[in-house]
GUMI-53076 format. One record per residue: residue number from 1; residue in three letters; x, y, z of N, C-alpha, C in turn. Coordinates in steps of 0.001 Angstrom, whole numbers, plus 500000, padded with zeros to 6 digits. Each point is the difference from the previous one (the first is absolute). Layout:
N
ATOM pos code    npx    npy    npz   capx   capy   capz    cpx    cpy    cpz
ATOM NUM  ala      X      Y      Z      X      Y      Z      X      Y      Z
...
This chain:
73
ATOM pos code    npx    npy    npz   capx   capy   capz    cpx    cpy    cpz
ATOM   1  unk 035724 390003 620879 499583 500017 498617 499892 501458 499551
ATOM   2  unk 500455 500263 498803 499912 501351 499468 498660 500204 499306
ATOM   3  unk 499502 501199 500060 498733 500337 499369 500059 499759 498487
ATOM   4  unk 501148 500196 499405 500150 499808 498551 499869 498532 499596
ATOM   5  unk 500152 499061 500938 499910 498572 499699 498570 499474 500076
ATOM   6  unk 499063 500798 500471 498609 499569 500149 499292 499988 498651
ATOM   7  unk 499081 499072 499867 499143 499916 498825 498657 500643 500334
ATOM   8  unk 499202 500325 499000 498682 500585 500264 499179 499134 500954
ATOM   9  unk 499405 500648 500976 499209 499315 501021 500780 499711 501265
ATOM  10  unk 501325 499984 499917 500828 499758 501172 500245 501310 500735
ATOM  11  unk 500332 499898 501245 500300 501184 500789 500388 499620 501410
ATOM  12  unk 499974 500971 500873 500366 499769 501389 500204 501314 500720
ATOM  13  unk 500756 499922 501081 500305 501188 500795 501427 500452 499737
ATOM  14  unk 500180 501289 499934 501336 500561 499800 500803 499781 501284
ATOM  15  unk 501177 499384 499872 500862 499794 501161 501060 501090 500103
ATOM  16  unk 500483 500464 498833 500960 501110 500012 500201 500527 498591
ATOM  17  unk 500514 501210 499953 500332 500642 498731 501512 499940 499846
ATOM  18  unk 500447 499301 498965 501437 499823 499779 500630 501195 499312
ATOM  19  unk 499198 500753 499277 500519 501161 499267 500466 501067 500990
ATOM  20  unk 501045 500700 499631 500551 501056 500851 499964 501323 499255
ATOM  21  unk 500233 501053 500734 500072 501325 499398 498646 500502 499533
ATOM  22  unk 499999 500798 498938 498744 500594 499521 498950 498965 499588
ATOM  23  unk 500419 498868 499408 499039 498974 499603 499332 499377 501220
ATOM  24  unk 500777 499682 501019 499438 499443 501228 499022 500962 500646
ATOM  25  unk 500343 501271 500032 499124 501023 500568 498709 500094 499190
ATOM  26  unk 500115 499966 498681 498823 500098 499122 499065 498817 500206
ATOM  27  unk 500556 498777 500106 499172 498823 500224 499244 500095 501325
ATOM  28  unk 500678 500484 501028 499341 500143 501298 498922 501076 499958
ATOM  29  unk 500237 501071 499276 498998 501057 499866 498762 499508 499261
ATOM  30  unk 500167 499027 499094 498865 499445 499275 499227 498987 500837
ATOM  31  unk 500513 499657 501172 499287 499098 500890 500605 498621 500157
ATOM  32  unk 501115 499740 499356 500653 498699 500125 500864 499980 501256
ATOM  33  unk 499325 499930 501138 500678 499983 501295 499796 498638 500649
ATOM  34  unk 500788 499701 500992 499927 498721 500689 498592 499737 500517
ATOM  35  unk 499478 498821 499675 498673 499603 500447 498884 500273 499002
ATOM  36  unk 500261 500766 498960 498965 500300 498997 499710 498745 499179
ATOM  37  unk 498723 499766 499708 499597 498856 499182 499982 500400 498528
ATOM  38  unk 500636 499182 499172 500046 500258 498561 499585 498746 499241
ATOM  39  unk 499472 500209 498807 499651 498892 499121 500310 500416 498570
ATOM  40  unk 500641 499116 499258 500303 500276 498599 498725 499805 499192
ATOM  41  unk 499597 501021 499263 498796 499950 499176 500349 499468 498618
ATOM  42  unk 501012 500583 499373 500434 499534 498681 501422 500442 499730
ATOM  43  unk 500606 499276 499061 501370 500291 499580 499980 500150 498490
ATOM  44  unk 500646 501022 499497 500064 500223 498554 500707 498820 499325
ATOM  45  unk 499744 499767 498712 500582 498848 499303 501514 499864 500131
ATOM  46  unk 500714 501096 499998 501458 499920 500131 500465 500146 501443
ATOM  47  unk 499057 500000 500948 500343 500052 501414 500117 501392 500575
ATOM  48  unk 499752 501011 499217 500180 501368 500482 498936 500891 499386
ATOM  49  unk 499118 500631 500706 499910 500159 501447 499170 498903 500677
ATOM  50  unk 499973 500077 501320 499236 499093 500850 498913 500833 500676
ATOM  51  unk 498748 499570 499861 498906 500711 500672 499662 499268 501290
ATOM  52  unk 499982 500738 501105 499683 499403 501298 498803 500716 500621
ATOM  53  unk 499322 499287 500897 498945 500613 500797 500588 500198 501392
ATOM  54  unk 499947 501228 500465 500557 500377 501287 498952 500832 500717
ATOM  55  unk 499529 499497 501141 498905 500641 500730 498785 500113 499083
ATOM  56  unk 499516 501187 499718 498807 500177 499173 500310 500544 498612
ATOM  57  unk 501227 499876 499531 500329 500538 498687 500957 499077 499250
ATOM  58  unk 500104 500238 498708 500903 499239 499136 501225 500860 499711
ATOM  59  unk 501129 499336 499908 501269 500682 499813 500809 499224 498964
ATOM  60  unk 500600 500691 499056 500867 499358 499011 501449 500315 500331
ATOM  61  unk 500807 498956 500046 501422 500137 500312 500823 499412 498876
ATOM  62  unk 501161 500565 499782 500960 499372 499093 500494 498725 500674
ATOM  63  unk 500457 499067 499199 500500 498741 500552 501172 500259 500956
ATOM  64  unk 500869 500938 499650 501138 500343 500865 499536 500545 501336
ATOM  65  unk 498900 500757 500016 499452 500533 501254 499389 498865 500828
ATOM  66  unk 499309 499078 499332 499388 498871 500703 501055 499079 500607
ATOM  67  unk 501189 499967 499418 501088 499209 500556 500523 500577 501319
ATOM  68  unk 499649 501230 500281 500429 500638 501246 499034 499813 501155
ATOM  69  unk 498990 499123 499815 499011 499764 501054 499975 498510 500319
ATOM  70  unk 500200 499649 501256 499977 498619 500446 498679 499736 500704
ATOM  71  unk 499342 498875 499638 498719 499670 500636 500049 498582 500548
ATOM  72  unk 499047 499692 500887 499797 498636 500439 498585 499603 499609
ATOM  73  unk 499821 498843 499393 498665 499574 499535 498998 499875 501138
């Protein structure tokens, strides 16, 4: 399941980062690494951006960035 497909309140563990190159590196630097627990807090009315809770902080991602993260519920 992709992180971009989650609704508020849903989440899980990151299984892998599908994004490659600079975007993939940036996502990993922000903490979206294998095994990290994430939860979607809210999604903007048009679906962009997506606010997630990751570890002890909140992070806002563009929908395209969230599509580069695969999670398991």
